[in-house]
N, CA, C and O atoms as a Tinker XYZ file with bonds, in Angstrom:
   436  protein
     1  N    -22.646000    4.478000   -6.377000    73     2
     2  CA   -21.838000    5.019000   -5.301000    64     1     3
     3  C    -21.974000    6.527000   -5.348000    63     2     4     5
     4  O    -21.882000    7.134000   -6.414000    81     3
     5  N    -22.191000    7.123000   -4.204000    73     3     6
     6  CA   -22.296000    8.569000   -4.144000    64     5     7
     7  C    -21.031000    9.118000   -3.503000    63     6     8     9
     8  O    -20.659000    8.730000   -2.396000    81     7
     9  N    -20.382000   10.020000   -4.211000    73     7    10
    10  CA   -19.160000   10.660000   -3.737000    64     9    11
    11  C    -19.525000   12.055000   -3.261000    63    10    12    13
    12  O    -20.360000   12.718000   -3.878000    81    11
    13  N    -18.916000   12.510000   -2.176000    73    11    14
    14  CA   -19.161000   13.843000   -1.637000    64    13    15
    15  C    -18.766000   14.885000   -2.675000    63    14    16    17
    16  O    -17.581000   15.151000   -2.874000    81    15
    17  N    -19.776000   15.484000   -3.348000    73    15    18
    18  CA   -19.508000   16.448000   -4.414000    64    17    19
    19  C    -18.858000   17.723000   -3.906000    63    18    20    21
    20  O    -18.194000   18.420000   -4.674000    81    19
    21  N    -19.034000   18.047000   -2.616000    73    19    22
    22  CA   -18.382000   19.247000   -2.086000    64    21    23
    23  C    -16.874000   19.057000   -2.034000    63    22    24    25
    24  O    -16.121000   20.031000   -2.060000    81    23
    25  N    -16.436000   17.819000   -1.962000    73    23    26
    26  CA   -15.001000   17.533000   -1.904000    64    25    27
    27  C    -14.436000   17.213000   -3.283000    63    26    28    29
    28  O    -13.331000   17.644000   -3.610000    81    27
    29  N    -15.179000   16.461000   -4.097000    73    27    30
    30  CA   -14.653000   15.971000   -5.368000    64    29    31
    31  C    -15.300000   16.578000   -6.602000    63    30    32    33
    32  O    -14.650000   16.644000   -7.645000    81    31
    33  N    -16.537000   17.021000   -6.533000    73    31    34
    34  CA   -17.204000   17.609000   -7.680000    64    33    35
    35  C    -18.036000   16.611000   -8.461000    63    34    36    37
    36  O    -17.789000   15.406000   -8.418000    81    35
    37  N    -19.021000   17.127000   -9.171000    73    35    38
    38  CA   -19.953000   16.297000   -9.940000    64    37    39
    39  C    -19.260000   15.565000  -11.079000    63    38    40    41
    40  O    -19.609000   14.424000  -11.381000    81    39
    41  N    -18.275000   16.208000  -11.721000    73    39    42
    42  CA   -17.566000   15.548000  -12.819000    64    41    43
    43  C    -16.833000   14.314000  -12.317000    63    42    44    45
    44  O    -16.823000   13.279000  -12.984000    81    43
    45  N    -16.222000   14.419000  -11.150000    73    43    46
    46  CA   -15.531000   13.273000  -10.562000    64    45    47
    47  C    -16.520000   12.143000  -10.292000    63    46    48    49
    48  O    -16.208000   10.976000  -10.529000    81    47
    49  N    -17.710000   12.481000   -9.797000    73    47    50
    50  CA   -18.751000   11.483000   -9.553000    64    49    51
    51  C    -19.088000   10.738000  -10.845000    63    50    52    53
    52  O    -19.204000    9.513000  -10.833000    81    51
    53  N    -19.247000   11.456000  -11.951000    73    51    54
    54  CA   -19.563000   10.821000  -13.237000    64    53    55
    55  C    -18.430000    9.903000  -13.684000    63    54    56    57
    56  O    -18.683000    8.816000  -14.204000    81    55
    57  N    -17.191000   10.329000  -13.489000    73    55    58
    58  CA   -16.048000    9.503000  -13.882000    64    57    59
    59  C    -15.975000    8.223000  -13.058000    63    58    60    61
    60  O    -15.719000    7.149000  -13.603000    81    59
    61  N    -16.198000    8.328000  -11.752000    73    59    62
    62  CA   -16.175000    7.139000  -10.896000    64    61    63
    63  C    -17.297000    6.187000  -11.290000    63    62    64    65
    64  O    -17.078000    4.978000  -11.371000    81    63
    65  N    -18.496000    6.712000  -11.535000    73    63    66
    66  CA   -19.608000    5.858000  -11.951000    64    65    67
    67  C    -19.306000    5.152000  -13.270000    63    66    68    69
    68  O    -19.568000    3.957000  -13.411000    81    67
    69  N    -18.756000    5.886000  -14.233000    73    67    70
    70  CA   -18.412000    5.287000  -15.524000    64    69    71
    71  C    -17.317000    4.249000  -15.357000    63    70    72    73
    72  O    -17.350000    3.199000  -15.999000    81    71
    73  N    -16.360000    4.532000  -14.509000    73    71    74
    74  CA   -15.259000    3.605000  -14.269000    64    73    75
    75  C    -15.770000    2.294000  -13.708000    63    74    76    77
    76  O    -15.407000    1.227000  -14.204000    81    75
    77  N    -16.606000    2.355000  -12.684000    73    75    78
    78  CA   -17.101000    1.122000  -12.093000    64    77    79
    79  C    -18.059000    0.394000  -13.007000    63    78    80    81
    80  O    -18.102000   -0.836000  -12.992000    81    79
    81  N    -18.819000    1.108000  -13.794000    73    79    82
    82  CA   -19.719000    0.451000  -14.727000    64    81    83
    83  C    -18.917000   -0.326000  -15.766000    63    82    84    85
    84  O    -19.275000   -1.449000  -16.121000    81    83
    85  N    -17.829000    0.276000  -16.254000    73    83    86
    86  CA   -17.004000   -0.368000  -17.272000    64    85    87
    87  C    -16.181000   -1.508000  -16.695000    63    86    88    89
    88  O    -16.162000   -2.601000  -17.260000    81    87
    89  N    -15.497000   -1.271000  -15.574000    73    87    90
    90  CA   -14.551000   -2.283000  -15.104000    64    89    91
    91  C    -15.223000   -3.425000  -14.370000    63    90    92    93
    92  O    -14.631000   -4.498000  -14.250000    81    91
    93  N    -16.417000   -3.241000  -13.880000    73    91    94
    94  CA   -17.084000   -4.296000  -13.138000    64    93    95
    95  C    -18.348000   -4.776000  -13.835000    63    94    96    97
    96  O    -19.268000   -5.272000  -13.185000    81    95
    97  N    -18.396000   -4.634000  -15.136000    73    95    98
    98  CA   -19.623000   -4.940000  -15.877000    64    97    99
    99  C    -20.001000   -6.415000  -15.847000    63    98   100   101
   100  O    -21.164000   -6.751000  -16.069000    81    99
   101  N    -19.050000   -7.302000  -15.580000    73    99   102
   102  CA   -19.347000   -8.731000  -15.585000    64   101   103
   103  C    -19.838000   -9.246000  -14.233000    63   102   104   105
   104  O    -20.210000  -10.414000  -14.124000    81   103
   105  N    -19.848000   -8.415000  -13.221000    73   103   106
   106  CA   -20.226000   -8.853000  -11.886000    64   105   107
   107  C    -21.711000   -8.684000  -11.642000    63   106   108   109
   108  O    -22.378000   -7.860000  -12.268000    81   107
   109  N    -22.222000   -9.503000  -10.694000    73   107   110
   110  CA   -23.616000   -9.301000  -10.305000    64   109   111
   111  C    -23.709000   -8.054000   -9.426000    63   110   112   113
   112  O    -22.700000   -7.584000   -8.898000    81   111
   113  N    -24.891000   -7.535000   -9.275000    73   111   114
   114  CA   -25.095000   -6.257000   -8.584000    64   113   115
   115  C    -24.579000   -6.234000   -7.142000    63   114   116   117
   116  O    -23.949000   -5.249000   -6.758000    81   115
   117  N    -24.812000   -7.273000   -6.320000    73   115   118
   118  CA   -24.312000   -7.198000   -4.940000    64   117   119
   119  C    -22.784000   -7.079000   -4.854000    63   118   120   121
   120  O    -22.276000   -6.296000   -4.051000    81   119
   121  N    -22.047000   -7.842000   -5.666000    73   119   122
   122  CA   -20.588000   -7.750000   -5.614000    64   121   123
   123  C    -20.113000   -6.410000   -6.157000    63   122   124   125
   124  O    -19.164000   -5.831000   -5.629000    81   123
   125  N    -20.759000   -5.911000   -7.204000    73   123   126
   126  CA   -20.381000   -4.612000   -7.757000    64   125   127
   127  C    -20.572000   -3.527000   -6.704000    63   126   128   129
   128  O    -19.703000   -2.673000   -6.527000    81   127
   129  N    -21.692000   -3.557000   -6.013000    73   127   130
   130  CA   -21.967000   -2.575000   -4.970000    64   129   131
   131  C    -20.949000   -2.685000   -3.843000    63   130   132   133
   132  O    -20.462000   -1.671000   -3.344000    81   131
   133  N    -20.628000   -3.901000   -3.443000    73   131   134
   134  CA   -19.642000   -4.126000   -2.389000    64   133   135
   135  C    -18.280000   -3.554000   -2.778000    63   134   136   137
   136  O    -17.635000   -2.877000   -1.978000    81   135
   137  N    -17.849000   -3.827000   -4.001000    73   135   138
   138  CA   -16.545000   -3.341000   -4.451000    64   137   139
   139  C    -16.526000   -1.820000   -4.590000    63   138   140   141
   140  O    -15.525000   -1.183000   -4.261000    81   139
   141  N    -17.608000   -1.238000   -5.069000    73   139   142
   142  CA   -17.676000    0.229000   -5.161000    64   141   143
   143  C    -17.628000    0.853000   -3.773000    63   142   144   145
   144  O    -16.906000    1.824000   -3.548000    81   143
   145  N    -18.399000    0.294000   -2.843000    73   143   146
   146  CA   -18.419000    0.843000   -1.488000    64   145   147
   147  C    -17.055000    0.711000   -0.820000    63   146   148   149
   148  O    -16.607000    1.630000   -0.134000    81   147
   149  N    -16.402000   -0.416000   -1.017000    73   147   150
   150  CA   -15.064000   -0.614000   -0.456000    64   149   151
   151  C    -14.082000    0.390000   -1.048000    63   150   152   153
   152  O    -13.292000    0.986000   -0.317000    81   151
   153  N    -14.124000    0.581000   -2.358000    73   151   154
   154  CA   -13.251000    1.554000   -3.020000    64   153   155
   155  C    -13.506000    2.957000   -2.466000    63   154   156   157
   156  O    -12.565000    3.683000   -2.145000    81   155
   157  N    -14.771000    3.329000   -2.357000    73   155   158
   158  CA   -15.116000    4.654000   -1.836000    64   157   159
   159  C    -14.588000    4.840000   -0.422000    63   158   160   161
   160  O    -13.954000    5.851000   -0.121000    81   159
   161  N    -14.846000    3.869000    0.446000    73   159   162
   162  CA   -14.459000    3.994000    1.849000    64   161   163
   163  C    -12.943000    4.064000    2.036000    63   162   164   165
   164  O    -12.440000    4.898000    2.789000    81   163
   165  N    -12.225000    3.185000    1.348000    73   163   166
   166  CA   -10.775000    3.080000    1.554000    64   165   167
   167  C    -10.005000    4.078000    0.701000    63   166   168   169
   168  O     -9.188000    4.838000    1.222000    81   167
   169  N    -10.253000    4.085000   -0.592000    73   167   170
   170  CA    -9.429000    4.882000   -1.504000    64   169   171
   171  C     -9.858000    6.339000   -1.618000    63   170   172   173
   172  O     -9.025000    7.195000   -1.920000    81   171
   173  N    -11.120000    6.644000   -1.388000    73   171   174
   174  CA   -11.568000    8.030000   -1.489000    64   173   175
   175  C    -11.714000    8.703000   -0.131000    63   174   176   177
   176  O    -11.366000    9.873000    0.027000    81   175
   177  N    -12.229000    7.963000    0.850000    73   175   178
   178  CA   -12.463000    8.556000    2.161000    64   177   179
   179  C    -11.327000    8.307000    3.145000    63   178   180   181
   180  O    -11.271000    8.950000    4.193000    81   179
   181  N    -10.417000    7.381000    2.824000    73   179   182
   182  CA    -9.255000    7.136000    3.670000    64   181   183
   183  C     -9.499000    6.269000    4.892000    63   182   184   185
   184  O     -8.689000    6.269000    5.819000    81   183
   185  N    -10.599000    5.533000    4.911000    73   183   186
   186  CA   -10.890000    4.635000    6.022000    64   185   187
   187  C     -9.935000    3.446000    5.967000    63   186   188   189
   188  O     -9.573000    2.984000    4.885000    81   187
   189  N     -9.530000    2.953000    7.136000    73   187   190
   190  CA    -8.667000    1.772000    7.174000    64   189   191
   191  C     -9.417000    0.582000    6.577000    63   190   192   193
   192  O    -10.631000    0.452000    6.739000    81   191
   193  N     -8.675000   -0.281000    5.887000    73   191   194
   194  CA    -9.281000   -1.436000    5.225000    64   193   195
   195  C    -10.056000   -2.304000    6.214000    63   194   196   197
   196  O    -11.165000   -2.744000    5.912000    81   195
   197  N     -9.485000   -2.552000    7.388000    73   195   198
   198  CA   -10.152000   -3.407000    8.377000    64   197   199
   199  C    -11.467000   -2.792000    8.857000    63   198   200   201
   200  O    -12.442000   -3.509000    9.080000    81   199
   201  N    -11.497000   -1.473000    9.016000    73   199   202
   202  CA   -12.729000   -0.803000    9.455000    64   201   203
   203  C    -13.781000   -0.814000    8.346000    63   202   204   205
   204  O    -14.970000   -0.980000    8.618000    81   203
   205  N    -13.346000   -0.638000    7.107000    73   203   206
   206  CA   -14.276000   -0.709000    5.980000    64   205   207
   207  C    -14.846000   -2.121000    5.864000    63   206   208   209
   208  O    -16.043000   -2.294000    5.634000    81   207
   209  N    -13.990000   -3.125000    6.022000    73   207   210
   210  CA   -14.441000   -4.515000    5.955000    64   209   211
   211  C    -15.496000   -4.786000    7.023000    63   210   212   213
   212  O    -16.528000   -5.402000    6.754000    81   211
   213  N    -15.222000   -4.321000    8.224000    73   211   214
   214  CA   -16.174000   -4.512000    9.320000    64   213   215
   215  C    -17.506000   -3.827000    9.009000    63   214   216   217
   216  O    -18.570000   -4.408000    9.222000    81   215
   217  N    -17.446000   -2.600000    8.510000    73   215   218
   218  CA   -18.664000   -1.857000    8.177000    64   217   219
   219  C    -19.465000   -2.552000    7.081000    63   218   220   221
   220  O    -20.693000   -2.471000    7.057000    81   219
   221  N    -18.767000   -3.237000    6.171000    73   219   222
   222  CA   -19.433000   -3.916000    5.059000    64   221   223
   223  C    -19.806000   -5.360000    5.387000    63   222   224   225
   224  O    -20.455000   -6.033000    4.586000    81   223
   225  N    -19.394000   -5.838000    6.568000    73   223   226
   226  CA   -19.742000   -7.191000    6.991000    64   225   227
   227  C    -18.946000   -8.284000    6.307000    63   226   228   229
   228  O    -19.445000   -9.393000    6.114000    81   227
   229  N    -17.699000   -7.976000    5.934000    73   227   230
   230  CA   -16.833000   -8.977000    5.303000    64   229   231
   231  C    -15.523000   -9.060000    6.080000    63   230   232   233
   232  O    -15.206000   -8.175000    6.874000    81   231
   233  N    -14.771000  -10.123000    5.846000    73   231   234
   234  CA   -13.487000  -10.281000    6.529000    64   233   235
   235  C    -12.447000   -9.344000    5.926000    63   234   236   237
   236  O    -12.586000   -8.887000    4.791000    81   235
   237  N    -11.408000   -9.067000    6.702000    73   235   238
   238  CA   -10.313000   -8.229000    6.199000    64   237   239
   239  C     -9.637000   -8.884000    5.001000    63   238   240   241
   240  O     -9.229000   -8.202000    4.062000    81   239
   241  N     -9.521000  -10.209000    5.037000    73   239   242
   242  CA    -8.897000  -10.928000    3.918000    64   241   243
   243  C     -9.730000  -10.786000    2.647000    63   242   244   245
   244  O     -9.182000  -10.574000    1.566000    81   243
   245  N    -11.049000  -10.902000    2.772000    73   243   246
   246  CA   -11.920000  -10.738000    1.604000    64   245   247
   247  C    -11.850000   -9.306000    1.084000    63   246   248   249
   248  O    -11.820000   -9.077000   -0.125000    81   247
   249  N    -11.824000   -8.348000    2.001000    73   247   250
   250  CA   -11.726000   -6.940000    1.601000    64   249   251
   251  C    -10.421000   -6.683000    0.864000    63   250   252   253
   252  O    -10.409000   -5.985000   -0.150000    81   251
   253  N     -9.329000   -7.235000    1.361000    73   251   254
   254  CA    -8.024000   -7.058000    0.713000    64   253   255
   255  C     -8.038000   -7.656000   -0.694000    63   254   256   257
   256  O     -7.505000   -7.064000   -1.633000    81   255
   257  N     -8.651000   -8.835000   -0.833000    73   255   258
   258  CA    -8.743000   -9.485000   -2.143000    64   257   259
   259  C     -9.587000   -8.651000   -3.111000    63   258   260   261
   260  O     -9.193000   -8.448000   -4.260000    81   259
   261  N    -10.735000   -8.171000   -2.656000    73   259   262
   262  CA   -11.600000   -7.339000   -3.502000    64   261   263
   263  C    -10.906000   -6.037000   -3.884000    63   262   264   265
   264  O    -11.010000   -5.580000   -5.022000    81   263
   265  N    -10.197000   -5.442000   -2.927000    73   263   266
   266  CA    -9.484000   -4.191000   -3.191000    64   265   267
   267  C     -8.394000   -4.390000   -4.243000    63   266   268   269
   268  O     -8.254000   -3.574000   -5.154000    81   267
   269  N     -7.628000   -5.465000   -4.120000    73   267   270
   270  CA    -6.569000   -5.740000   -5.100000    64   269   271
   271  C     -7.149000   -5.961000   -6.490000    63   270   272   273
   272  O     -6.628000   -5.424000   -7.467000    81   271
   273  N     -8.217000   -6.741000   -6.592000    73   271   274
   274  CA    -8.849000   -6.992000   -7.888000    64   273   275
   275  C     -9.385000   -5.699000   -8.495000    63   274   276   277
   276  O     -9.189000   -5.435000   -9.681000    81   275
   277  N    -10.055000   -4.901000   -7.682000    73   275   278
   278  CA   -10.635000   -3.651000   -8.172000    64   277   279
   279  C     -9.553000   -2.699000   -8.643000    63   278   280   281
   280  O     -9.664000   -2.120000   -9.724000    81   279
   281  N     -8.507000   -2.530000   -7.845000    73   279   282
   282  CA    -7.414000   -1.630000   -8.235000    64   281   283
   283  C     -6.730000   -2.100000   -9.515000    63   282   284   285
   284  O     -6.366000   -1.283000  -10.360000    81   283
   285  N     -6.554000   -3.407000   -9.661000    73   283   286
   286  CA    -5.929000   -3.945000  -10.877000    64   285   287
   287  C     -6.795000   -3.644000  -12.095000    63   286   288   289
   288  O     -6.284000   -3.213000  -13.128000    81   287
   289  N     -8.101000   -3.868000  -11.980000    73   287   290
   290  CA    -9.014000   -3.604000  -13.096000    64   289   291
   291  C     -9.062000   -2.117000  -13.438000    63   290   292   293
   292  O     -9.121000   -1.749000  -14.611000    81   291
   293  N     -9.036000   -1.271000  -12.423000    73   291   294
   294  CA    -9.021000    0.174000  -12.656000    64   293   295
   295  C     -7.753000    0.577000  -13.384000    63   294   296   297
   296  O     -7.801000    1.354000  -14.338000    81   295
   297  N     -6.615000    0.052000  -12.939000    73   295   298
   298  CA    -5.336000    0.383000  -13.581000    64   297   299
   299  C     -5.333000   -0.030000  -15.047000    63   298   300   301
   300  O     -4.872000    0.727000  -15.901000    81   299
   301  N     -5.837000   -1.214000  -15.346000    73   299   302
   302  CA    -5.886000   -1.690000  -16.732000    64   301   303
   303  C     -6.769000   -0.779000  -17.571000    63   302   304   305
   304  O     -6.396000   -0.409000  -18.684000    81   303
   305  N     -7.939000   -0.414000  -17.048000    73   303   306
   306  CA    -8.834000    0.471000  -17.795000    64   305   307
   307  C     -8.226000    1.845000  -18.015000    63   306   308   309
   308  O     -8.401000    2.440000  -19.078000    81   307
   309  N     -7.515000    2.351000  -17.020000    73   307   310
   310  CA    -6.890000    3.661000  -17.182000    64   309   311
   311  C     -5.796000    3.621000  -18.240000    63   310   312   313
   312  O     -5.615000    4.585000  -18.983000    81   311
   313  N     -5.072000    2.517000  -18.311000    73   311   314
   314  CA    -4.025000    2.376000  -19.323000    64   313   315
   315  C     -4.636000    2.194000  -20.708000    63   314   316   317
   316  O     -4.168000    2.795000  -21.675000    81   315
   317  N     -5.669000    1.374000  -20.810000    73   315   318
   318  CA    -6.276000    1.075000  -22.103000    64   317   319
   319  C     -7.291000    2.123000  -22.540000    63   318   320   321
   320  O     -7.629000    2.201000  -23.722000    81   319
   321  N     -7.768000    2.910000  -21.623000    73   319   322
   322  CA    -8.810000    3.899000  -21.933000    64   321   323
   323  C    -10.124000    3.388000  -21.409000    63   322   324   325
   324  O    -10.478000    2.226000  -21.611000    81   323
   325  N    -10.847000    4.255000  -20.736000    73   323   326
   326  CA   -12.087000    3.860000  -20.083000    64   325   327
   327  C    -13.180000    3.463000  -21.054000    63   326   328   329
   328  O    -13.928000    2.523000  -20.786000    81   327
   329  N    -13.288000    4.139000  -22.145000    73   327   330
   330  CA   -14.354000    3.831000  -23.085000    64   329   331
   331  C    -14.464000    4.945000  -24.100000    63   330   332   333
   332  O    -13.528000    5.721000  -24.294000    81   331
   333  N    -15.593000    5.019000  -24.735000    73   331   334
   334  CA   -15.819000    6.043000  -25.747000    64   333   335
   335  C    -16.179000    7.357000  -25.084000    63   334   336   337
   336  O    -16.599000    7.382000  -23.927000    81   335
   337  N    -16.016000    8.451000  -25.815000    73   335   338
   338  CA   -16.387000    9.740000  -25.272000    64   337   339
   339  C    -17.845000   10.019000  -25.564000    63   338   340   341
   340  O    -18.370000    9.657000  -26.616000    81   339
   341  N    -18.482000   10.667000  -24.615000    73   339   342
   342  CA   -19.901000   10.992000  -24.734000    64   341   343
   343  C    -20.147000   11.942000  -25.896000    63   342   344   345
   344  O    -21.172000   11.840000  -26.569000    81   343
   345  N    -19.226000   12.859000  -26.138000    73   343   346
   346  CA   -19.344000   13.835000  -27.224000    64   345   347
   347  C    -18.266000   13.544000  -28.268000    63   346   348   349
   348  O    -17.151000   13.157000  -27.919000    81   347
   349  N    -18.589000   13.727000  -29.519000    73   347   350
   350  CA   -17.625000   13.452000  -30.588000    64   349   351
   351  C    -16.530000   14.506000  -30.656000    63   350   352   353
   352  O    -15.410000   14.190000  -31.057000    81   351
   353  N    -16.814000   15.740000  -30.279000    73   351   354
   354  CA   -15.858000   16.836000  -30.382000    64   353   355
   355  C    -14.825000   16.741000  -29.263000    63   354   356   357
   356  O    -15.148000   16.987000  -28.101000    81   355
   357  N    -13.588000   16.387000  -29.602000    73   355   358
   358  CA   -12.545000   16.236000  -28.589000    64   357   359
   359  C    -12.149000   17.566000  -27.967000    63   358   360   361
   360  O    -11.496000   17.579000  -26.924000    81   359
   361  N    -12.524000   18.682000  -28.577000    73   359   362
   362  CA   -12.235000   19.998000  -28.015000    64   361   363
   363  C    -13.318000   20.467000  -27.050000    63   362   364   365
   364  O    -13.189000   21.529000  -26.441000    81   363
   365  N    -14.372000   19.690000  -26.907000    73   363   366
   366  CA   -15.473000   20.035000  -26.015000    64   365   367
   367  C    -15.048000   19.785000  -24.569000    63   366   368   369
   368  O    -14.763000   18.643000  -24.209000    81   367
   369  N    -14.998000   20.829000  -23.726000    73   367   370
   370  CA   -14.571000   20.637000  -22.341000    64   369   371
   371  C    -15.553000   19.817000  -21.519000    63   370   372   373
   372  O    -15.207000   19.351000  -20.433000    81   371
   373  N    -16.771000   19.633000  -22.017000    73   371   374
   374  CA   -17.763000   18.834000  -21.303000    64   373   375
   375  C    -17.716000   17.361000  -21.675000    63   374   376   377
   376  O    -18.470000   16.558000  -21.125000    81   375
   377  N    -16.839000   16.998000  -22.603000    73   375   378
   378  CA   -16.728000   15.598000  -23.002000    64   377   379
   379  C    -16.031000   14.826000  -21.892000    63   378   380   381
   380  O    -14.915000   15.156000  -21.489000    81   379
   381  N    -16.702000   13.801000  -21.411000    73   379   382
   382  CA   -16.126000   12.939000  -20.380000    64   381   383
   383  C    -16.209000   11.505000  -20.869000    63   382   384   385
   384  O    -17.058000   11.182000  -21.699000    81   383
   385  N    -15.337000   10.640000  -20.363000    73   383   386
   386  CA   -15.440000    9.247000  -20.780000    64   385   387
   387  C    -16.831000    8.709000  -20.493000    63   386   388   389
   388  O    -17.368000    8.896000  -19.401000    81   387
   389  N    -17.396000    8.053000  -21.460000    73   387   390
   390  CA   -18.724000    7.491000  -21.294000    64   389   391
   391  C    -18.655000    6.070000  -20.788000    63   390   392   393
   392  O    -17.590000    5.454000  -20.759000    81   391
   393  N    -19.778000    5.569000  -20.397000    73   391   394
   394  CA   -19.878000    4.216000  -19.894000    64   393   395
   395  C    -20.219000    3.283000  -21.053000    63   394   396   397
   396  O    -21.091000    3.596000  -21.864000    81   395
   397  N    -19.548000    2.158000  -21.136000    73   395   398
   398  CA   -19.775000    1.221000  -22.238000    64   397   399
   399  C    -21.181000    0.627000  -22.235000    63   398   400   401
   400  O    -21.678000    0.199000  -23.276000    81   399
   401  N    -21.826000    0.600000  -21.060000    73   399   402
   402  CA   -23.152000   -0.018000  -21.000000    64   401   403
   403  C    -24.263000    0.943000  -21.402000    63   402   404   405
   404  O    -25.415000    0.528000  -21.533000    81   403
   405  N    -23.942000    2.215000  -21.601000    73   403   406
   406  CA   -24.948000    3.184000  -22.012000    64   405   407
   407  C    -25.711000    3.820000  -20.875000    63   406   408   409
   408  O    -26.686000    4.534000  -21.112000    81   407
   409  N    -25.291000    3.578000  -19.637000    73   407   410
   410  CA   -25.981000    4.147000  -18.486000    64   409   411
   411  C    -25.369000    5.456000  -18.018000    63   410   412   413
   412  O    -25.580000    5.857000  -16.874000    81   411
   413  N    -24.615000    6.129000  -18.878000    73   411   414
   414  CA   -23.960000    7.379000  -18.490000    64   413   415
   415  C    -24.973000    8.351000  -17.907000    63   414   416   417
   416  O    -25.979000    8.675000  -18.538000    81   415
   417  N    -24.690000    8.813000  -16.683000    73   415   418
   418  CA   -25.545000    9.800000  -16.053000    64   417   419
   419  C    -26.748000    9.228000  -15.327000    63   418   420   421
   420  O    -27.486000    9.978000  -14.688000    81   419
   421  N    -26.966000    7.924000  -15.404000    73   419   422
   422  CA   -28.095000    7.312000  -14.717000    64   421   423
   423  C    -27.629000    6.797000  -13.366000    63   422   424   425
   424  O    -26.493000    6.340000  -13.234000    81   423
   425  N    -28.486000    6.864000  -12.373000    73   423   426
   426  CA   -28.167000    6.373000  -11.039000    64   425   427
   427  C    -28.111000    4.852000  -11.095000    63   426   428   429
   428  O    -29.020000    4.215000  -11.626000    81   427
   429  N    -27.032000    4.262000  -10.543000    73   427   430
   430  CA   -26.863000    2.816000  -10.613000    64   429   431
   431  C    -27.037000    2.137000   -9.278000    63   430   432   433
   432  O    -26.988000    0.909000   -9.211000    81   431
   433  N    -27.240000    2.890000   -8.204000    73   431   434
   434  CA   -27.384000    2.270000   -6.877000    64   433   435
   435  C    -28.827000    2.001000   -6.566000    63   434   436
   436  O    -29.140000    1.483000   -5.494000    81   435
């Protein structure tokens, strides 16, 4: 998923990528992409759920179900911690949560 870096910044992009890699690691690629795109459209860009569903070619009910599941998984990961840190030094300002699959910084789309 590509986030508008002029609005959110590159660090935010890395965090979102790590978040989706960790929380959706058990899904196949098409569903993971669908859920990331839905999250981006609705939660980051502010598009109405029904319009995002239409753009993605799914029903509003399916979009609502995917959105609820994704938000629940994100909330659990945020409470439990996203994963390990990329750098061992906790005082390093460049240390960001890493991805459990080891794809930190790699393009996943």
